[in-house]
FIGU-70353 format. One record per atom (N, C-alpha, C, O): x, y, z; residue number from 1. Coordinates in nm, 2 decimals, padded with zeros to 4 digits. Each point is the difference from the previous one (the first is absolute). Layout:
N
     xx     yy     zz pos
      X      Y      Z NUM
...
end
This chain:
101
     xx     yy     zz pos
  01.79 -00.28 -00.15   1
 -00.13 -00.02  00.05   1
 -00.07 -00.11 -00.08   1
 -00.06 -00.09  00.06   1
  00.06  00.11 -00.19   2
 -00.07 -00.10 -00.08   2
  00.06 -00.14 -00.01   2
 -00.06 -00.09 -00.05   2
  00.19  00.08  00.10   3
  00.06 -00.13  00.00   3
 -00.06 -00.09  00.10   3
  00.02 -00.12  00.00   3
 -00.10  00.17  00.09   4
 -00.08 -00.08  00.10   4
 -00.11 -00.07 -00.07   4
 -00.06 -00.09  00.06   4
  00.02  00.13 -00.18   5
 -00.11 -00.06 -00.07   5
  00.05 -00.12 -00.08   5
  00.04  00.02 -00.11   5
 -00.03 -00.13  00.18   6
  00.07 -00.12 -00.07   6
 -00.09 -00.09 -00.07   6
  00.04 -00.06 -00.10   6
 -00.16  00.04  00.15   7
 -00.09 -00.10 -00.07   7
 -00.08  00.07 -00.10   7
 -00.02  00.12  00.00   7
 -00.04 -00.20 -00.09   8
 -00.09  00.05 -00.10   8
 -00.13  00.07  00.06   8
 -00.04  00.10 -00.05   8
 -00.01 -00.16  00.15   9
 -00.12  00.05  00.07   9
  00.03  00.14  00.06   9
 -00.08  00.09 -00.01   9
  00.20 -00.07  00.07  10
  00.03  00.12  00.06  10
  00.01  00.11 -00.11  10
 -00.05  00.11  00.02  10
  00.12 -00.14 -00.13  11
  00.01  00.10 -00.10  11
 -00.14  00.03 -00.07  11
 -00.02  00.12 -00.03  11
 -00.06 -00.22  00.02  12
 -00.13  00.03 -00.06  12
 -00.09  00.08  00.09  12
 -00.07  00.10 -00.04  12
  00.07 -00.12  00.17  13
 -00.07  00.08  00.10  13
  00.05  00.14 -00.01  13
 -00.08  00.10  00.01  13
  00.21 -00.08 -00.01  14
  00.06  00.14  00.00  14
 -00.05  00.07 -00.13  14
 -00.03  00.12  00.01  14
  00.04 -00.18 -00.12  15
 -00.04  00.06 -00.13  15
 -00.14  00.04  00.00  15
 -00.04  00.11 -00.05  15
 -00.05 -00.20  00.09  16
 -00.14  00.03  00.00  16
 -00.03  00.12  00.10  16
 -00.08  00.08 -00.04  16
  00.14 -00.08  00.15  17
 -00.02  00.11  00.09  17
  00.05  00.13 -00.05  17
 -00.07  00.11  00.01  17
  00.18 -00.11 -00.08  18
  00.05  00.13 -00.06  18
 -00.09  00.05 -00.11  18
 -00.02  00.12 -00.01  18
 -00.03 -00.22 -00.07  19
 -00.10  00.04 -00.10  19
 -00.12  00.06  00.06  19
 -00.06  00.09 -00.06  19
  00.01 -00.15  00.17  20
 -00.12  00.06  00.07  20
  00.03  00.13  00.06  20
 -00.10  00.08  00.03  20
  00.22 -00.04 -00.01  21
  00.03  00.13  00.06  21
  00.01  00.11 -00.11  21
  00.02  00.12  00.04  21
 -00.03 -00.15 -00.17  22
  00.01  00.10 -00.10  22
 -00.11  00.11  00.01  22
  00.03  00.12 -00.02  22
 -00.16 -00.15  00.05  23
 -00.10  00.10  00.02  23
  00.04  00.09  00.11  23
 -00.02  00.13  00.00  23
  00.07 -00.18  00.11  24
  00.04  00.08  00.12  24
  00.11  00.09 -00.04  24
  00.01  00.12  00.04  24
  00.09 -00.17 -00.12  25
  00.11  00.08 -00.04  25
 -00.05  00.12 -00.08  25
  00.05  00.12  00.02  25
 -00.14 -00.14 -00.11  26
 -00.05  00.11 -00.09  26
 -00.10  00.09  00.08  26
  00.01  00.12 -00.02  26
 -00.09 -00.18  00.10  27
 -00.11  00.07  00.06  27
  00.04  00.07  00.13  27
 -00.06  00.10  00.04  27
  00.16 -00.15  00.03  28
  00.04  00.06  00.12  28
  00.14  00.07 -00.01  28
  00.02  00.12  00.03  28
  00.08 -00.20 -00.07  29
  00.14  00.06  00.00  29
  00.02  00.11 -00.09  29
  00.05  00.11  00.03  29
 -00.09 -00.13 -00.16  30
  00.02  00.10 -00.10  30
 -00.10  00.12  00.01  30
  00.04  00.11  00.00  30
 -00.17 -00.15  00.02  31
 -00.10  00.11  00.01  31
  00.02  00.08  00.13  31
 -00.04  00.12  00.00  31
  00.09 -00.18  00.10  32
  00.02  00.07  00.13  32
  00.10  00.11 -00.01  32
  00.00  00.10  00.08  32
  00.09 -00.11 -00.18  33
  00.10  00.10 -00.02  33
 -00.06  00.14 -00.03  33
  00.05  00.10  00.04  33
 -00.16 -00.11 -00.11  34
 -00.07  00.13 -00.04  34
 -00.12  00.03  00.09  34
 -00.04  00.12  00.00  34
 -00.01 -00.21  00.07  35
 -00.12  00.02  00.08  35
  00.03  00.04  00.14  35
 -00.09  00.07  00.07  35
  00.21 -00.10 -00.02  36
  00.03  00.02  00.15  36
  00.12  00.09  00.01  36
  00.09 -00.02 -00.08  36
 -00.09  00.11  00.17  37
  00.11  00.08  00.02  37
  00.07 -00.03  00.14  37
 -00.07 -00.03  00.10  37
  00.20  00.02 -00.10  38
  00.07 -00.04  00.12  38
  00.03 -00.15  00.01  38
 -00.08 -00.08 -00.04  38
  00.20  00.05  00.09  39
  00.04 -00.14  00.00  39
 -00.08 -00.08  00.10  39
 -00.03 -00.11 -00.04  39
  00.00  00.16  00.15  40
 -00.08 -00.07  00.10  40
 -00.14 -00.03 -00.05  40
 -00.05 -00.12  00.01  40
 -00.01  00.21 -00.08  41
 -00.14 -00.02 -00.06  41
  00.01 -00.11 -00.11  41
 -00.09 -00.08 -00.02  41
  00.20  00.09 -00.06  42
  00.02 -00.09 -00.11  42
  00.02 -00.15  00.05  42
 -00.06 -00.09 -00.05  42
  00.14  00.08  00.16  43
  00.02 -00.14  00.05  43
 -00.14 -00.05  00.06  43
 -00.03 -00.12 -00.02  43
 -00.04  00.20  00.09  44
 -00.13 -00.04  00.05  44
 -00.10 -00.04 -00.12  44
 -00.06 -00.10  00.01  44
  00.06  00.19 -00.11  45
 -00.09 -00.03 -00.12  45
  00.04 -00.13 -00.07  45
 -00.08 -00.07 -00.04  45
  00.21  00.05  00.02  46
  00.05 -00.11 -00.08  46
  00.00 -00.13  00.07  46
 -00.02 -00.11 -00.06  46
  00.05  00.11  00.19  47
  00.03 -00.13  00.07  47
 -00.10 -00.03  00.11  47
 -00.02 -00.12  00.03  47
 -00.04  00.22  00.04  48
 -00.09 -00.03  00.11  48
 -00.14 -00.01 -00.05  48
 -00.08 -00.09  00.04  48
  00.03  00.18 -00.12  49
 -00.14  00.01 -00.05  49
 -00.04 -00.13 -00.07  49
 -00.11 -00.04  00.02  49
  00.19 -00.02 -00.10  50
 -00.05 -00.13 -00.07  50
 -00.01 -00.12  00.09  50
 -00.07 -00.09 -00.03  50
  00.14  00.10  00.15  51
  00.00 -00.12  00.09  51
 -00.09  00.02  00.12  51
 -00.06 -00.10  00.05  51
  00.04  00.22 -00.01  52
 -00.08  00.03  00.12  52
 -00.14 -00.05 -00.01  52
 -00.05 -00.05  00.10  52
 -00.03  00.07 -00.20  53
 -00.14 -00.05 -00.01  53
 -00.01 -00.15  00.02  53
 -00.10 -00.05  00.05  53
  00.20 -00.02 -00.09  54
  00.00 -00.15  00.02  54
  00.00 -00.04  00.14  54
 -00.05 -00.10  00.04  54
  00.11  00.19  00.05  55
  00.02 -00.03  00.14  55
 -00.12  00.05  00.08  55
  00.00 -00.02  00.12  55
 -00.09  00.10 -00.18  56
 -00.11  00.05  00.08  56
 -00.11 -00.10  00.01  56
 -00.01 -00.09 -00.09  56
 -00.08  00.11  00.18  57
 -00.11 -00.09  00.02  57
 -00.13  00.07 -00.04  57
 -00.01  00.12  00.01  57
 -00.09 -00.20 -00.06  58
 -00.13  00.05 -00.03  58
 -00.02  00.00 -00.15  58
  00.09 -00.03 -00.08  58
 -00.21  00.05  00.04  59
 -00.04 -00.01 -00.14  59
  00.06  00.12 -00.09  59
  00.01 -00.02 -00.12  59
  00.03  00.13  00.18  60
  00.04  00.12 -00.07  60
  00.15 -00.01 -00.04  60
  00.04  00.09 -00.07  60
  00.03 -00.20  00.11  61
  00.14  00.00 -00.03  61
  00.03  00.00 -00.15  61
  00.10  00.05 -00.05  61
 -00.19 -00.11 -00.03  62
  00.02 -00.01 -00.15  62
 -00.02  00.13 -00.07  62
  00.05  00.02 -00.11  62
 -00.11  00.08  00.18  63
 -00.02  00.13 -00.06  63
  00.12  00.08  00.00  63
  00.01  00.10 -00.07  63
  00.09 -00.13  00.15  64
  00.12  00.07  00.00  64
  00.10 -00.03 -00.10  64
  00.11  00.06 -00.01  64
 -00.14 -00.17 -00.07  65
  00.10 -00.04 -00.10  65
 -00.04  00.05 -00.14  65
 -00.12  00.00 -00.04  65
  00.22  00.04 -00.03  66
 -00.02  00.03 -00.15  66
  00.02 -00.14 -00.07  66
  00.04 -00.10  00.06  66
 -00.07  00.10 -00.19  67
  00.00 -00.12 -00.08  67
  00.15 -00.05  00.00  67
  00.02 -00.12 -00.01  67
  00.08  00.21  00.01  68
  00.13 -00.05 -00.02  68
  00.06 -00.04  00.14  68
  00.12 -00.05  00.00  68
 -00.19  00.07  00.11  69
  00.05 -00.04  00.13  69
 -00.04 -00.15  00.04  69
  00.07 -00.05  00.08  69
 -00.17  00.00 -00.15  70
 -00.04 -00.14  00.04  70
  00.11 -00.10  00.00  70
  00.01 -00.08  00.10  70
  00.08  00.07 -00.20  71
  00.10 -00.11  00.01  71
  00.12  00.04  00.08  71
  00.09 -00.09  00.01  71
 -00.08  00.20  00.05  72
  00.12  00.04  00.07  72
  00.04 -00.09  00.12  72
  00.11 -00.06  00.00  72
 -00.20  00.05  00.10  73
  00.03 -00.08  00.11  73
  00.02 -00.15 -00.03  73
  00.09 -00.06  00.04  73
 -00.18  00.00 -00.12  74
  00.02 -00.14 -00.04  74
  00.13 -00.02 -00.07  74
  00.07 -00.10  00.02  74
 -00.03  00.19 -00.11  75
  00.13 -00.01 -00.07  75
  00.11  00.01  00.09  75
  00.10 -00.08 -00.01  75
 -00.10  00.17  00.11  76
  00.11  00.01  00.10  76
  00.01 -00.13  00.08  76
  00.11 -00.05  00.03  76
 -00.23 -00.01  00.00  77
  00.01 -00.13  00.08  77
  00.05 -00.11 -00.09  77
  00.07 -00.09  00.05  77
 -00.10  00.09 -00.18  78
  00.06 -00.10 -00.09  78
  00.15  00.01 -00.02  78
  00.07 -00.09  00.00  78
 -00.03  00.22  00.00  79
  00.15  00.02 -00.01  79
  00.07 -00.05  00.12  79
  00.10 -00.07  00.00  79
 -00.16  00.10  00.12  80
  00.06 -00.05  00.13  80
  00.00 -00.16  00.00  80
  00.10 -00.06  00.04  80
 -00.21  00.00 -00.09  81
 -00.01 -00.14  00.00  81
  00.10 -00.07 -00.10  81
  00.04 -00.11  00.02  81
 -00.01  00.19 -00.13  82
  00.09 -00.06 -00.09  82
  00.14  00.00  00.06  82
  00.08 -00.10 -00.03  82
 -00.04  00.20  00.11  83
  00.13 -00.01  00.06  83
  00.00 -00.10  00.12  83
  00.11 -00.05  00.03  83
 -00.22  00.03  00.03  84
  00.00 -00.09  00.12  84
 -00.05 -00.14 -00.04  84
 -00.04 -00.08  00.09  84
  00.03  00.05 -00.22  85
 -00.06 -00.12 -00.05  85
  00.06 -00.13  00.07  85
 -00.07 -00.09  00.04  85
  00.20  00.09 -00.04  86
  00.07 -00.12  00.05  86
 -00.01 -00.02  00.15  86
  00.01 -00.11  00.05  86
 -00.04  00.22  00.02  87
 -00.01 -00.01  00.15  87
 -00.14 -00.04  00.05  87
 -00.01 -00.06  00.11  87
 -00.10  00.08 -00.19  88
 -00.13 -00.03  00.05  88
 -00.09 -00.07 -00.10  88
 -00.03 -00.12  00.01  88
 -00.01  00.19 -00.12  89
 -00.10 -00.05 -00.09  89
  00.04 -00.13 -00.07  89
 -00.08 -00.09 -00.02  89
  00.21  00.07 -00.01  90
  00.05 -00.12 -00.06  90
 -00.02 -00.12  00.09  90
 -00.03 -00.11 -00.04  90
  00.06  00.13  00.17  91
 -00.01 -00.10  00.10  91
 -00.14 -00.04  00.02  91
 -00.03 -00.12  00.02  91
 -00.06  00.21 -00.02  92
 -00.15 -00.03  00.02  92
 -00.05 -00.08 -00.12  92
 -00.07 -00.10  00.01  92
  00.11  00.14 -00.14  93
 -00.04 -00.07 -00.11  93
  00.06 -00.14 -00.01  93
 -00.07 -00.10 -00.04  93
  00.19  00.08  00.09  94
  00.06 -00.13  00.01  94
 -00.07 -00.09  00.09  94
 -00.02 -00.12 -00.02  94
 -00.02  00.18  00.14  95
 -00.08 -00.07  00.10  95
 -00.14 -00.04 -00.06  95
 -00.04 -00.12  00.03  95
 -00.02  00.21 -00.10  96
 -00.13 -00.04 -00.06  96
  00.01 -00.10 -00.10  96
 -00.09 -00.09 -00.01  96
  00.19  00.09 -00.08  97
  00.02 -00.09 -00.11  97
  00.07 -00.13  00.05  97
  00.04 -00.08 -00.09  97
 -00.01  00.06  00.21  98
  00.07 -00.11  00.05  98
 -00.07 -00.13 -00.04  98
 -00.12 -00.02  00.04  98
  00.18 -00.07 -00.10  99
 -00.06 -00.12 -00.05  99
  00.00 -00.12  00.10  99
 -00.05 -00.11 -00.03  99
  00.11  00.13  00.15 100
  00.02 -00.11  00.09 100
 -00.12  00.00  00.10 100
  00.02 -00.01  00.12 100
 -00.14  00.02 -00.16 101
 -00.12  00.00  00.09 101
 -00.03 -00.13  00.05 101
 -00.10 -00.01  00.08 101
end
């Protein structure tokens, strides 16, 4: 899987996103083992709760997040963009930086 990260930018994006997921790892994955009973409840607590408030509308969406949940969705998007870098973002940056104007 990591062999797809060929450029320096891809590897840097991946590392930054993984570092941003450290609070989620400690605050949700590990803490959830003691706070939640049952596998279904644990999966909901660890994977759905940190992302669901980002997808809600209204001013109250930010109240559903704990401090360690804030970087979860952006970090997951950065991980996805690090793997898809050569397919989209790199082409857009090349087009923006095109010197043949």
